[in-house]
N, C-alpha and C positions, 0 to 999 in steps of 0.2 A: 504493500500500500504506500510505501515511501516513494519519493521522487528521485530521479537521477538528474544531477546538475552539471552543466558545463559552464565554466566561468564566462560571464558576459552574455549568457542567454537567460531567457525567462523560464522559471520553473513551472512545470505543469504536473498536476497530480490530482487525485480524487480525494478532496477533503470531506466528502459526504459520508465516508465510511463504507461506501459501496454496498454490496449485498448485506453485510453485517449491519450497516446503518439503516437499511430498509427494515431489517428484523427488529431493530430497537424501536423504530417508529411503529411497527406493527404491534409490538408488545404493548405500547401505550394505547393504541387504537382498539385493541382487542377488548372483549367484555371483561369487566373487572372480576377479580376473584371474590370480592365481597361487595355487596350492594350499597352499604352505608358507612357512615362515619359517626362514631360516638365521641363526644368531647367532654373531658373533665376540666372544668374551668378553675383557674387560680389555685392550683394545687400547691401547698406550701412545701418548700425544700429548705431545711435548716442547715446553714453552713457551720463550719467548725468554730467560728467566733460568735455563734448565736444569731447572726443575721438571717432573716427569712426571705428567700426569693420566691417569686410566684411563677408558676408554669401552667400553660394550657397543654393538655395531653390529648392528642388526636389518635383514636384507635379504630381499627376496622370493626364494622358492625354488620349484623344481619339486616334483613328487610324491615324488621320491627325496631331497629335502632339499638339493639342490645349488643354491647361490646363482645367481640370474640375472645374466648378464654385462652386460645392457643398462644404460647410464648413465641414472640417474633423479634427480629432485629429492630433497632430504633434509630431514627435520624434526629439529631439535635440541632436547633438553631438558638443562639443566644443573641438577644437584640437590645439595643438601648432605645429603640423607637416606640416602645410600649406595644404589648401584645394586641392592643386595640387596633393599631394600624394593620398588623398582620391579619387580624380577624376581619377587619373591614375588607381588605383585598380578597381574602379567602371567601368571605360571604358573597362578594360580588361574583366571583368565578363559580361559586357553588350553585347559583341560580340556574335551573335547567334551561339549556339552550342559549344562555346569555354569552358564554365564552365563544361559542361558534358564531353567534351573531356579531360579536366584536371583531373576531378574526376576519370574518368575511367582509365586514364593513371596512376595516383597515386595508385589506388587500384590494378592495374595489376602488378606493380613492386614489386619484392621481393628481397631485397638486404640483408636479414638476413644472417648472417654467412660470410659476406664479409666486407672488410675495409670501404665500403661506406654505412654501415647500418645506420650511423648517418644522412646521407643525406636523406634517406628514412623517418626517424623520423621527420626531419624538413619539408619535403614535404607534410606530411599528413595534415598539417594545411589547405592546399588548398582545401581539401575535407570535412572539418569539419565545415564550415559555419562561422568561426571566422573572416575571412577577410571581409565578408559582414557586420558584427557587427562593425568592425574597420572603415570601409569606409562608404558605402551607401548600405542599405538593400533594393534593388529594389522590392523585394517581398512585403515589407511593403507598398511602394509607390503605386504599382499597385493594392493594395487591400485596399485602402481607408485611407492612411496616407500621410501627407506631411512630408518630412524629411528635416531638416535644419542643415547644417554643417557650423560652424563659426570658423574663425581664432581667436585664443586667442589674446588679446591685446599684441602688440609688436611682433607678429609672423605672418607669411604668408603675406597677403595684408592688415592686420589691422594696424591702427596707434597705437602709444603709446610705452611705454617701457614694456618689458616682466616682469611680476610680479611673475612668477613661482609659481602659485597656492596660491598667497598671498591674503590679504584682498580686494584689489581693484579688482583683477580678480574674486574673489567670488561675489563681488557686481555686476560686469559685468554679471555674470551668472544669477543672479536674474533679472536684467534689461532685458537681452535677452529673458528670459522665458516670462516676461511680454509683451515684444514686439511681440513675436511669437503668444501669446494668443489673441492679439488684431488685427491681420492681417485679411484681408477680406477672406482669404482661411481657416482660423482657426475656429474651433468650441469652442475654449477656453480651451481645455484639452491638456496638454503637458506631454510627457514622456521624460526621458533622458536616453541615452545609451552610448555605446562606450567602448573602451579598454584602460587600463592603465591610462594615464593622463586624458583622457576624462571620465573614470570611477571615478577618484578622483574628477573631476569637479562635477560629478553627486551627489556623497554623500555629498560634501561640500554644494552644492545648496540645496539639500533636507533638510539638517540640518538647513538651514535658512528659511524654510517653505514658499516659494513663493506660493501664492494662486492658481496659475494655474497649478502647478506641481502635477501630479496625480500618477506617478509610475516611478521607475528607474530600469535599467537593467545594473548594473556596472560589467564589466568583468575585472578582475585583478586590483582591486583598492587597494591602500595603504592608511594608516592613521597614520603611525608613521614613517615618511620618513627617519629620522635619523637612527633609529634602523633597519628599513627594509633593506636599501641599501646604503644610503649616507655614514653612519659611523657606521656600525654594530659593537657593542662592542668597538667603538673608532677606528675601522679600515675602511679606505675609500674603497668604492666599486670600486676598480680600473678597473675591467673588464667591468663596465657599465658606471659610471659617466662621464669619459672623452669623451667616444664615444657619449653618449646621449647628453651632452651639445654641443658638436661639431655639431651633427646632427641638433638640433633645431636652434642653432645660425647660422649655415650655410644656412639652408633653409629659415630662416626669412629674409635673404639678397637678395633672388630672387625677382626681381621687377615684377610688373604687366606689361608685355611687350605690351599687347594689348592696355592698356591705354596710354602707352608711344608713340606708333605708331599713336594713334588717337588724340594725343595732349592734353589729359586731365589727365596727370600723376599727382599723389597725392604728391605734394611737402612736405606736412607735414609728410607723410610716410618716405620720404628720410631723413628729418631732425631728426626724431626719431631714425632712424637706425644709422645715423652718431653719435648721442649723446650716443647711447647704442648699440654698434656693437657686443659685446661678453659678454653677461650677465653671471655672476658668474664664468667665466673661469679664470680671474685673481685671484679670491679667491681660486679656486681649485688648480691652479698652485702653489700659495704661501703655501697652506696647505700641499702640497706634498713636496716642496723643502726647506722651511724655517727651519733652524736647531734649532731655539730657539723660545720659546713662547713669550718672551718679545718684540720681534720685529714684531709680527704679526699685520697686518693691522686690524682696527676695523671691516671692512666688512668681512674679513676672519674669525675673531673670532666669529661673529654672526652666521656663517653657519658651523663652525667647532665643535660646541658644542651645547648641548641642551639649550633652552631658548626661547625668544620671537619669533625668526624667525620660529621655528618649531611649537610652540604653536599656532601661527597665522594661520598655515596651516593644523591644525587638524580639521577635520569635527566634528560638534556637533552631533554625531551619535545618542545620546540619545534623540535628539529633532526631529528625523525623524519620520514623521507620514504617509508617503506614502509607498505602497508595494514595496519591494526591493528583487530582486533575485541577489545574490552575487555569482560570479563565480571566482574561484581561482585554484591554483595548489600547491602541496606540495613542488615543486622545483621552484616555481615562486619567483621573487625577493620580492614580497609582501606577501609571505606565512605567515610571522609573523603577518600581519594585518588582512587578510581575515576572518579567523574564529572569530577573536575578533570583527570585524565589525558586523558580524551576531549576535554574542551573546549580543552585546550592543544595537541592534535595539529593541526599546520598542514596538514590534509588535507581534501579535499572530503567531505561526507557520502556514504556508500557505501563509500569507501575507508577511512573510519573508522566504527566501529560501537560502540555502547554497549548492553549488556544489564545491567539491574539487577534481581535477584531479591529474594526476601523471606527468604533463608536466612542461615545462619551460615557461618563459614569452612570448617568440616568437612562441611557439608551442601551440597556443590557441585551446583547445578542440581537440587535434590531433586524438584521437581515438573515438570521438563521432560519432553516427549514425551507429555503427556496432552492431551486435547481442550482447545483454547483456549490452550495454552501454547506457548512456543518449542520447537523441536526439541531433542532430546538434545544434550549438549555434544559428544560424539564425532561426531555427524552434522554439527553446525555446523563443527567443526574440519575434517572431510573436505571439506565444501563450500567453506570458506574457502581451503584450500590448493589444491583443484582449480582454483579461479578464478585465484589469484594466482601459483601455481607451475607450473600446467599450461596456463593460458589457457582453461579451460572457460567457456563462456558460460552459466552455470547460474543467474544471477539473484541470487546472494548479495549482490552490490553494490547491489541494490535493496531489500534487507531493511532494516527499521528506518527511518532509521539509529539512532534511539533507542528501545529497547524496554524499557519499565519495568513492573515490578509495582507498581501503584498501591495502596498499603496502604489497606485498607478497601474496595477494589473488586476489581480483578483486573488481568490483563495488558493493556497498551495499547501502541500504537505512536505515536510523535510525531517531530518533526523537531529537537528541541532539549531540553536540560536546563540550567536550569529551563525549564518549559513557557512558551510564549508567553503574554503577558498578565499576568505576575506583577506585583502591586502590593503593596508592603510597607505594613503598617499596625500600629500599636501595639495591644496588648491589655494592660490594666493588672492587676496583682495587687492584689486587694482583700481586706481582712480580713473583709468581710461574708460570712456563711455562704451557701453555694450550696444546701445541703440535699441534697447528693449523696454526701458523703464523711464520714459520721460515724465511719468506721473510722480516719481519719487523725488525726494529732496536732492539726491544725487544718484545718477545712473552710472554705477561703476561696473567693472568686469571681474570675472572669476577666472583665473588663468593658471596653467600648470607650471609656469616658470616665474621665478621671483621678479617682480617689476623693478625697473631701474628709476622710474620717476617718483617724485615726492608729492604728497598732497596732504592738506589738513581739511577734513570733512567734518562739518558741524551738524549735530542733531539735538533737538530739544524735547523735553517731556511733552506729551500730548494726551488726548483722550480718545483718539480713533481706535485704540486697541479694544475698546468695548465691542466694536464691530469687527471681530476677527476670530479665527479658529483658536488662536492662543487664548483669547478672552473666553471663548465658549468652553474650553477645557477648564479654565479657572472657575467657572460657575457650575462645574460638574455636568455641563451640557445644556443647562437651562436656557442660556441665551441663543441656542440654536434656533429658537423660534424667530430670531431676527432674519433668518433666511440664508440661502446659499450665497447671496451677494456678500455676506460677511464671512461665513464659515467655509466656503469652498472657493473663494477668490480673495487673495490678500491685497489686491490693488488699492482698495479704499484705505486700508491701514498703511500701506507703503507710501502713501502721500506724505506721511510725517516720519519716514525712515530713510536710511541709506540702503541701496540695493546693489548687489554685486552678482552679475549674471554671466554664466559660461556661454561658450558657443554651443550649438545644438549637438547632441550625440547622433552618430550615424547608425548605431546599432543599440539594441536594448542593453541597458546598463543597470546592474543591481547594486544597491547599498544595503548593508545589513550590520546592525550593531550600534553601540554608543558612538557619539561624535564629540570632538572637542574643537572649539573655535578660540583661537588665540588672537587677542586684540592688543594693539599698542595705542594707548589712550592718553589724553591730556584733559584735565579738569580745570574749571574756573573757580571751583569751591573745594572744600575739604572732604567731599564724598560725592558719590554718584551711583546710578544704577543702570546696568546694561541688559537689554533684552535682545535675544538673537533667535531667528527662526531659519530653518532649512526648508526650501521650497522647490517644487517641481513646476516649471514654467512650460505650458503647452504652446504649440505654434500660434494659437489665436491670442496669446498673451495672458491667459488665465494663470494665476499664480496660486498654486495649492500648497498649503503648509503641510509639511511632512512631520516635523518635530520642532522642539523649542527648548530654550534654556534661559536663565537669567542669573545675574550676579550683582550684589552690592560691592562697590569698588573696594571699600575698606575691609571686606571679608573675603578677599581674594586668596588668602593663605590656603595652601594645599597640603593635605595629609598624604604624603607619598606612600606611606605604608598601606593605604587603602585605595590607591590610584593605580591605573594601568597605563603603560606606554607602548608605543610601537617600536620597531627595531631602531628607528632613527632617533629615538629619545623623545619624540613628541607625545604629549598626553593623548590617550584615546578615551579614557574614562576617568574624569577628574573628580576627586572627592575633597570638597572644601571643608575645612575644619568647622567653620561657622560658630566660633566662640569669641567672646570678648577678649580673652587672653591672646588670641591669635590675630586680632585686628592689626592691620598694617596701615600706616598713615598715608594719606593722599595729599600731596603737596601741590597747590595750585600752580599751573604753568609748567610742571615737570612731567616727564613721561612716566606713565603707570602701565606696566604690562600685566595683563590678566588673562585667565583661561576660563571660558564659559563652557560648562558641561551641558551637552545636549542629550535629552532623553533618548534612550535606545529606540531604534526604528527599523523598519524593513520596507524597502520600496524598489521600484523599477522605473527608470526613465526610458520612455519609449523613443524610438527613432524620431528625431526632430524636436524632442523636448530638451530643456536646459535645466541646469542646477543653479539655484539662486540662494544667496545668503542675505538676509535682511537684518539690519542693525538698528535698534531703537534705543531711546533713552527711557525705557520702561514700558510697561503695559499695565495700566492701573487695575484692571479687573483680574489679572493673573498674578501680579506681584505688586505689593505696596511696601516700599522700604519702611522699616520700623521708625518710630518717631524721631529718635536722636539722629539716625542716619539721614532721614528725609530733611530734617532741619539743617544738618551740616551740608547737604547738597544744594540748599537754597533753590532747588528745582531749576538750576541754571543750565544753559546749553552745555553739551559735552562734545569733545572732539576726538575723532579717530585720526591718529597720526600715521600716515602711510609714508615710510621712509626707507631708502635703500639700507640694507644691513639690519633693519629692525622691522621685518615684515609682519603683517597681520595675515592669518591664514586659517583654513579649516582643515582638520585631519579627517579625511573621508574614508569610511570602510567599504571600499569597492569590492565586489565579488569578482575577482579577476583583476586585470590590469586597469590602471587609470586610462580612460578612453581619450583623454586630451594630451 
């Protein structure tokens, strides 16, 4: 089922799973083993410190609604978004005929070419099975699984203070798995699934090796939260973090009204909420607004920089021993982590799988289930757990093992990421005009030989990034509703950026892996922020963002022990320390060299297409410099200094030779 690759050519493979994939779909479409679902609401689970978590337990039932007594494997989701949301989604999909109606409606709508095409892109998630994985997959329950959905400590109806993926919460996961495995309805085998936060819970728990955990199906997990989205390059994820913290902190204050009316309301729950009503929001607000470092509160300092807070929240991926299928997307907020998680898993291919789509965080598996694409996510989840929790020989372990949406091409299957045959090569930023980007502040070129001419190019902060694919990623995909004019063509945003565009390729050219962009800069203030994107430019001028990165100038210090370099010594995968102790001064008027880490990607440039590097002085919805750094920058214009002997360049992971 794998693909054969020749450097410089496009990969063709069957990412659908072939006949095995058809059998996985058929298993989901077949009559259910059990006709009903019985739900035990708000079941208490007492942790070792006395804190009581609440769980909804979904069990197979007969036609009369009576739970089946047979011991079965269990699938666990642990969520901070309150079980009420999972229940709402589940209840909607449980209405007879409603899911089929929604799927048919979504598939029948064609808004391409209209200002509402972004709405269509968002709506496709309803037909892709992702919402079942997020909430409750009733197909699992009706076919011999118990599903358990638990409110994370300090959220939903669970007692305690929200630990936000911290050590106590991770211990809770281990204890909940143990509890599930010992219930009368459990055969002792447990799997973990879920999306985003729940997926992070799953990889954290798996790294702790609880005995009853047999497999995980994490959809869109992160494992370097600071660099993924909280503070990428030292810039706060403004389009995501405030909204996300408000969502969780808001929903955790919704009381259990049924218990209130019945007179058995949990007073400890109320005391916990009064004591911790807005977890991390004060720190977030201070990090945004405080003008100086010296006055920052210690609680703010621990979340505003790398250190113990984030180290405690990294899963021990290299200790995971259970099969794991990792799903992500090139424009997901956790795109930086997802391929790394796969590569760090100490499992043989087949027992570990990676699927990387082209979507955003909220558009989970949007194009799945169509001809030439992977099966829907709920179909994959069923096949994965049937294999590893029930022992079915269904071929899911022969899928992939690496299934990638190759940007500029389509879905492919390969055996590794980055692809075999990657050879890093410099492409230099030149001030010479390319003749392709008259709409930008400066239309420069991207060339294979070091330029001999000098130029100082100036770029200033702006707001156009709100209408960009970079910005859409920063909002978890919500701003995709602005339409393809923003998210699938960067020319609007490029009007306030510097562009550097190559000559067209004459044959298909693949890129695969992380990218580093080295910039020689000059500032007018004592700090600044740089945002860089890598783009595919079509013959008609459409500029499609492939990947991105950003960096606060004073936080340019690199931890070489965690970074990678190509044979010529250039960085390929730059790991910035992102601590106050490693801040480096920015002297106005003097040269400041820095390296911007670009999120790993996979793409093909078709014949006639060009590679483009865009350089901006920030992107407000993707990265907002922290208060002290923003004040130090004075939001003044920044300069890219192109000079002989001190070149600015991108280190490109070509599959095969540099075509230029």
